[in-house]
C-alpha positions as a printed NumPy array, in Angstrom:
array([[-24.103, -44.018,  15.989],
       [-21.224, -42.666,  18.172],
       [-17.668, -44.064,  17.619],
       [-17.139, -46.131,  20.453],
       [-20.922, -47.565,  20.193],
       [-19.599, -50.798,  18.74 ],
       [-16.879, -51.758,  21.75 ],
       [-19.706, -51.392,  24.122],
       [-23.246, -52.569,  22.399],
       [-23.069, -56.201,  23.93 ],
       [-22.691, -55.058,  27.442],
       [-25.159, -52.514,  27.243],
       [-27.577, -55.38 ,  25.506],
       [-27.128, -57.458,  28.58 ],
       [-28.872, -54.396,  30.636],
       [-31.487, -53.869,  28.187],
       [-32.342, -57.66 ,  27.84 ],
       [-32.539, -57.52 ,  31.774],
       [-35.193, -54.836,  31.681],
       [-37.173, -56.494,  28.786],
       [-37.133, -59.83 ,  30.854],
       [-38.795, -58.294,  33.997],
       [-41.689, -56.96 ,  31.222],
       [-44.714, -58.543,  32.448],
       [-47.397, -56.639,  30.319],
       [-47.788, -56.275,  26.265],
       [-48.146, -52.456,  27.055],
       [-44.612, -52.045,  28.942],
       [-43.059, -53.708,  25.346],
       [-42.812, -50.124,  23.95 ],
       [-41.098, -48.449,  26.785],
       [-38.671, -51.592,  26.506],
       [-38.419, -50.593,  22.918],
       [-37.398, -47.432,  23.378],
       [-34.661, -48.599,  25.531],
       [-33.575, -51.254,  22.641],
       [-33.293, -47.84 ,  20.606],
       [-30.999, -45.948,  22.552],
       [-28.834, -48.836,  23.237],
       [-28.629, -49.407,  19.567],
       [-28.187, -45.79 ,  19.185],
       [-30.527, -45.712,  16.007],
       [-33.413, -43.156,  15.208],
       [-35.885, -45.821,  15.29 ],
       [-36.662, -49.437,  16.191],
       [-39.644, -51.339,  15.332],
       [-41.48 , -54.529,  16.754],
       [-44.666, -56.062,  14.602],
       [-45.997, -59.411,  15.101],
       [-48.967, -60.866,  13.486],
       [-50.328, -64.057,  15.198],
       [-51.949, -67.225,  12.967],
       [-55.454, -65.619,  13.426],
       [-54.224, -62.55 ,  11.979],
       [-54.203, -60.157,  15.264],
       [-51.823, -57.949,  14.951],
       [-49.479, -55.923,  17.954],
       [-46.6  , -53.241,  17.693],
       [-44.301, -51.45 ,  19.588],
       [-42.484, -48.862,  17.582],
       [-40.977, -45.57 ,  17.811],
       [-41.798, -44.011,  14.45 ],
       [-44.32 , -40.955,  14.983],
       [-48.148, -41.558,  15.161],
       [-48.621, -39.436,  11.755],
       [-46.648, -41.886,   9.975],
       [-48.16 , -45.025,  11.46 ],
       [-51.662, -43.546,  10.757],
       [-50.536, -42.685,   7.23 ],
       [-48.703, -45.848,   6.69 ],
       [-51.863, -47.935,   7.443],
       [-54.483, -45.769,   6.085],
       [-53.264, -46.361,   2.734],
       [-52.233, -50.001,   3.183],
       [-48.739, -49.126,   2.57 ],
       [-47.717, -53.144,   3.37 ],
       [-49.196, -54.016,  -0.055],
       [-46.174, -51.999,  -1.543],
       [-43.643, -51.914,   1.156],
       [-40.344, -54.185,  -0.267],
       [-39.03 , -54.76 ,   3.794],
       [-42.497, -56.531,   4.389],
       [-42.57 , -58.006,   0.7  ],
       [-39.188, -59.392,   1.314],
       [-39.673, -60.421,   4.837],
       [-42.264, -63.2  ,   3.868],
       [-39.93 , -64.602,   1.922],
       [-36.585, -64.165,   3.661],
       [-35.49 , -65.865,   6.909],
       [-32.486, -63.931,   7.341],
       [-31.63 , -60.056,   7.98 ],
       [-32.707, -57.82 ,   5.223],
       [-30.601, -54.754,   4.357],
       [-32.775, -52.498,   3.474],
       [-30.627, -50.995,   0.472],
       [-30.3  , -54.567,  -0.744],
       [-33.994, -54.419,  -2.022],
       [-35.459, -53.315,  -4.848],
       [-36.64 , -49.654,  -4.72 ],
       [-37.029, -49.235,  -8.197],
       [-40.891, -49.151,  -8.886],
       [-42.21 , -45.414,  -9.07 ],
       [-44.989, -46.158,  -6.308],
       [-42.265, -48.112,  -3.791],
       [-39.848, -44.848,  -4.465],
       [-42.627, -42.157,  -3.746],
       [-43.766, -44.485,  -0.44 ],
       [-40.011, -44.158,   0.639],
       [-39.351, -40.767,  -0.206],
       [-42.568, -40.586,   1.896],
       [-41.559, -42.09 ,   4.751],
       [-38.34 , -39.937,   5.098],
       [-40.482, -37.023,   4.929],
       [-41.973, -38.354,   8.435],
       [-38.67 , -38.875,  10.07 ],
       [-37.582, -42.441,   8.669],
       [-34.139, -42.874,   7.828],
       [-32.118, -43.749,   4.882],
       [-30.613, -46.895,   6.28 ],
       [-32.211, -50.011,   7.867],
       [-32.062, -53.538,   8.523],
       [-35.101, -55.996,   9.189],
       [-35.092, -59.543,  10.898],
       [-38.125, -61.585,   9.823],
       [-39.12 , -64.325,  12.814],
       [-41.1  , -67.504,  12.122],
       [-43.   , -67.868,  15.998],
       [-45.014, -71.156,  17.111],
       [-48.357, -71.823,  15.267],
       [-47.92 , -69.742,  12.336],
       [-46.884, -66.646,  13.819],
       [-44.696, -63.866,  11.936],
       [-42.813, -60.463,  13.237],
       [-40.68 , -58.181,  11.961],
       [-38.099, -56.421,  14.048],
       [-36.351, -53.243,  12.395],
       [-33.783, -50.664,  13.153],
       [-33.14 , -48.053,  10.996],
       [-31.407, -44.668,  10.83 ],
       [-29.715, -42.035,   8.833],
       [-26.46 , -42.446,   8.456],
       [-23.767, -43.331,   4.952],
       [-23.542, -46.603,   3.339],
       [-20.072, -46.932,   4.745],
       [-21.11 , -46.304,   8.636],
       [-24.335, -48.788,   8.377],
       [-22.296, -51.527,   6.751],
       [-19.853, -51.442,   9.322],
       [-22.57 , -50.994,  11.978],
       [-24.456, -53.857,  10.556],
       [-21.569, -56.472,  10.447],
       [-20.528, -55.413,  14.008],
       [-23.432, -55.936,  15.379],
       [-25.857, -58.187,  13.627],
       [-25.287, -60.567,  16.345],
       [-26.747, -58.644,  19.134],
       [-29.572, -57.533,  16.816],
       [-30.362, -60.791,  15.904],
       [-30.653, -62.113,  19.721],
       [-32.628, -58.969,  20.693],
       [-34.777, -59.883,  17.913],
       [-35.703, -63.11 ,  18.976],
       [-35.677, -62.371,  22.66 ],
       [-38.54 , -59.499,  22.296],
       [-40.645, -62.057,  20.332],
       [-40.304, -64.558,  23.218],
       [-41.277, -61.884,  25.63 ],
       [-44.181, -60.892,  23.303],
       [-45.291, -64.65 ,  22.701],
       [-45.435, -65.161,  26.456],
       [-47.036, -62.484,  27.28 ],
       [-49.79 , -63.124,  24.793],
       [-50.048, -66.39 ,  26.637],
       [-49.251, -68.741,  23.647],
       [-48.748, -71.697,  25.072],
       [-46.105, -72.955,  22.691],
       [-43.963, -70.544,  23.725],
       [-44.222, -71.821,  27.352],
       [-43.104, -75.097,  26.821],
       [-39.831, -75.779,  28.673],
       [-37.629, -78.731,  28.522],
       [-34.976, -78.433,  31.075],
       [-31.273, -78.092,  29.414],
       [-28.234, -79.925,  30.503],
       [-25.256, -78.524,  32.168],
       [-22.928, -79.117,  28.473],
       [-26.186, -77.271,  26.637],
       [-26.29 , -74.803,  29.218],
       [-22.369, -73.857,  28.742],
       [-22.649, -74.255,  25.023],
       [-25.577, -71.412,  24.378],
       [-24.548, -69.084,  27.056],
       [-20.858, -68.835,  25.24 ],
       [-23.299, -68.426,  21.892],
       [-24.806, -65.561,  23.577],
       [-22.028, -63.078,  24.457],
       [-21.106, -64.068,  20.634],
       [-18.334, -66.564,  20.438],
       [-17.394, -68.772,  17.616],
       [-18.364, -72.396,  17.627],
       [-14.007, -73.179,  17.47 ],
       [-13.491, -70.454,  20.536],
       [-16.403, -72.546,  22.57 ],
       [-15.037, -75.844,  21.937],
       [-11.781, -74.778,  22.399],
       [-12.851, -73.445,  26.13 ],
       [-15.043, -76.59 ,  26.555],
       [-12.381, -78.899,  25.598],
       [-14.173, -80.619,  23.233],
       [-14.682, -81.336,  19.342],
       [-16.25 , -78.995,  17.248],
       [-18.848, -82.172,  16.349],
       [-19.404, -82.735,  19.94 ],
       [-20.231, -78.717,  20.58 ],
       [-22.407, -79.019,  17.63 ],
       [-24.163, -82.302,  19.261],
       [-24.79 , -80.183,  22.164],
       [-25.935, -77.238,  20.265],
       [-28.595, -79.181,  18.506],
       [-29.879, -81.293,  21.417],
       [-30.645, -77.831,  23.133],
       [-32.377, -76.577,  20.028],
       [-34.429, -79.457,  19.937],
       [-35.157, -79.06 ,  23.802],
       [-36.409, -75.661,  22.897],
       [-38.189, -76.16 ,  20.232],
       [-36.125, -73.079,  18.142],
       [-36.042, -72.772,  14.351],
       [-32.194, -71.854,  14.6  ],
       [-29.162, -71.361,  17.171],
       [-30.515, -67.922,  17.709],
       [-34.158, -68.759,  18.282],
       [-32.125, -71.261,  20.83 ],
       [-30.412, -68.868,  22.428],
       [-33.25 , -66.196,  23.017],
       [-35.458, -68.761,  24.176],
       [-33.039, -70.451,  26.947],
       [-32.51 , -66.455,  28.   ],
       [-36.548, -65.802,  28.065],
       [-36.76 , -69.07 ,  30.051],
       [-34.146, -67.914,  32.658],
       [-32.155, -71.719,  31.915],
       [-29.431, -69.316,  30.84 ],
       [-27.694, -65.612,  32.21 ],
       [-25.666, -62.964,  30.134]])
């Protein structure tokens, strides 16, 4: 990760999300995942989705050899990233997970041998009708540099994760993902400012309203969009073209 990455990442992410928005078929999503990996300047990026019927879809940058070994050995049963994601709602820093068991340590050493990095953050995503996905960025670097990257890039990572999931759902033709209710001008203003990472206090000041009123607009937009949280609402509004960054 270059030293100036964090200063430019939001600007570059706008282009990456625009490219993702133009994607119309699931097979093309792999190329967009490669683009997002390059945007964040990390070794690997993974999007893996399981719908309510158990059908799976993945777009990722790991080697074919590692993917085949992971599946053939059913490593999901001991992978702490997968196990923790099912119980969590927020981003998971890999270093905070339990790697103490010998089978888990052996699994991680084998993963490193296939080019998986020493650091990672995984974002669980819960979609409509029981759909579940995990969005992961993975890199080899020091704890200090990784902590700095996570703290500054977290907003962009969350937005990219939820936007990717929305596009995948829309291309799978899930009716729940395509329901659209029009946002009001104030709701659009509120989500547009959130999309570029502004704080609620800053947004309220720019719109010349109280933070309480802003919260009403955000919650109203979230309900209209059927979103589970604010970041999901921003991603849905972007995917539907109701806001532009």
